C-alpha positions as CSV (number, residue, x, y, z in Angstrom):
1,M,-57.7,-19.7,92.1
2,R,-54.8,-17.9,90.4
3,M,-51.6,-19.8,90.6
4,V,-48.0,-19.2,89.4
5,L,-45.8,-22.2,88.9
6,V,-42.1,-21.5,88.7
7,A,-39.6,-23.8,87.0
8,A,-36.0,-23.4,86.0
9,F,-36.3,-25.1,82.6
10,R,-39.0,-25.7,80.0
11,S,-38.3,-29.5,80.3
12,E,-39.4,-29.3,83.9
13,A,-42.6,-27.4,83.1
14,S,-43.5,-29.3,79.9
15,G,-45.9,-31.8,81.7
16,I,-47.9,-29.0,83.3
17,L,-47.9,-26.9,80.0
18,G,-49.5,-29.9,78.3
19,L,-52.4,-29.9,80.8
20,L,-53.3,-26.2,80.3
21,D,-56.3,-25.1,78.2
22,N,-56.3,-22.0,76.1
23,V,-52.6,-21.4,76.5
24,T,-51.0,-18.1,75.6
25,R,-47.3,-17.3,75.9
26,G,-45.4,-14.2,76.5
27,K,-42.4,-12.5,77.9
28,T,-42.1,-9.8,80.5
29,G,-38.8,-8.3,81.6
30,G,-37.0,-11.0,79.6
31,V,-38.8,-13.8,81.5
32,K,-40.8,-16.4,79.5
33,F,-44.2,-17.4,80.7
34,W,-47.3,-19.3,79.7
35,Q,-50.8,-18.7,80.9
36,G,-53.8,-21.0,80.7
37,G,-56.3,-22.8,82.8
38,V,-57.2,-26.1,84.3
39,G,-60.9,-26.2,85.3
40,A,-61.7,-23.0,87.2
41,H,-58.0,-22.3,88.0
42,E,-55.9,-19.7,86.2
43,I,-52.4,-20.8,86.0
44,S,-49.2,-19.0,84.9
45,V,-46.0,-21.0,84.4
46,V,-42.8,-18.9,84.6
47,L,-39.3,-20.0,83.6
48,C,-36.5,-18.6,85.8
49,G,-33.3,-20.4,85.0
50,A,-31.2,-22.5,87.4
51,G,-30.1,-21.3,90.8
52,P,-31.4,-19.0,93.5
53,E,-29.9,-15.9,92.0
54,K,-31.6,-16.4,88.6
55,A,-34.8,-17.3,90.4
56,A,-34.8,-14.1,92.4
57,V,-34.0,-11.9,89.4
58,S,-36.6,-13.6,87.2
59,L,-39.3,-13.4,89.7
60,G,-38.6,-9.7,90.3
61,Q,-38.9,-9.1,86.6
62,A,-42.2,-11.1,86.5
63,A,-43.6,-9.3,89.5
64,G,-46.7,-8.2,87.5
65,I,-47.7,-11.8,87.1
66,I,-46.8,-12.9,90.6
67,T,-48.6,-10.1,92.5
68,E,-51.9,-11.3,91.0
69,A,-51.4,-14.9,92.3
70,E,-53.0,-16.4,95.3
71,L,-50.5,-19.3,95.3
72,V,-46.9,-19.4,94.0
73,I,-45.1,-22.8,93.8
74,N,-41.5,-23.2,92.7
75,F,-40.9,-26.8,91.5
76,G,-38.3,-28.7,89.5
77,V,-36.1,-31.8,89.4
78,C,-32.8,-30.4,90.5
79,G,-31.0,-31.7,87.5
80,A,-32.3,-35.2,87.6
81,L,-33.7,-35.3,84.1
82,R,-32.3,-38.7,83.2
83,E,-33.0,-42.0,84.9
84,D,-29.3,-42.7,85.6
85,T,-28.8,-39.5,87.6
């Protein structure tokens, strides 16, 4: 399965990036992304920046990656990167 995982920040995506095999990184339309695999799955991780406006713009710029996907998941921690928040 081809999947695209979308996160605002690299700190949110770092755990997933550490699981990918044969990772390549790139940039399309100003949007950073990584591609790799887990088992039989092809996974792209796209960074979009914080907020719905940045997500919409970034995903539009990364349309070439997203149109190939069978599943797109937007994930993150909504600013809770510290235990005390």
